[in-house]
N, C-alpha and C positions, 0 to 999 in steps of 0.2 A: 504494500500500500504506500509506504514511504517513497519507494523508488518511482512509482507511478506519478506521485504528486511532484517529485523533484524533476522528473523528465518533462512533465507538463509545464512546470515553472520555467525550465530552461528553454523549452520550445516557444513559450510565450515571450520570453525576453529576446530571443533571436528574431522572432517575428516582428516585435515592436521596433527592434533596431533596424530591421530591413525596411519597414515602413518609414521610419525616420530618415534613413539614407535616401530612399526613393523620393520622399517629399523634398529633401534638400536638393537633390539632383534636378528634379523637375522645376523647382523654383529658380534654379540657375539659368534655365532656358527661357524664362518669361520675358526678359528684356530683349534679347535678340529676335525672338519670334514676334514680339509686339512691334519692333522696328520694321521687320520684314512685312508684316501685315499693313503697316502704315505706308510703306513704299509701294506695295501692290495697289492699295486703294488710291494713292496719288496718281499712279499710271492710269488706272481705270477712269478717274475723274478727268484727267487731261484728254484722254481719247474721247470720252463722251462730250466734253466741251468743244473739242475741234469738230466732232461730228455734227453737233447742233449748229455751230457757227457756219460750217460749209453748207448745210442744208438751208439755213436761213438766207445765206448769200445767194444761193442758186435759185431760190423760189421767187416768184413774181409777187411783189407786195402791192396790194391795192389799198390806197388810202382814200377814204371818202370825205 
C-alpha cells in the first residue's frame, strides 16, 4: 500500500513538472507568433486596400 501511494506521488510530481515545463515553453513562443500574426494581417490589409483602390479607380463614378 505504501509503495503504491509513493509511486502515485512520484508520478504526480513528474506530471506536474512536465506541465510546468510545457507551459513555460509555450509561453516563450507567444511573442514571436503574435508578431508573425500581426505581419500577416498587415499584408492582408494592404492587399485589400490596393484592391479597393484599383476597383474604385476603374469604375465609372456618376455624381448627380
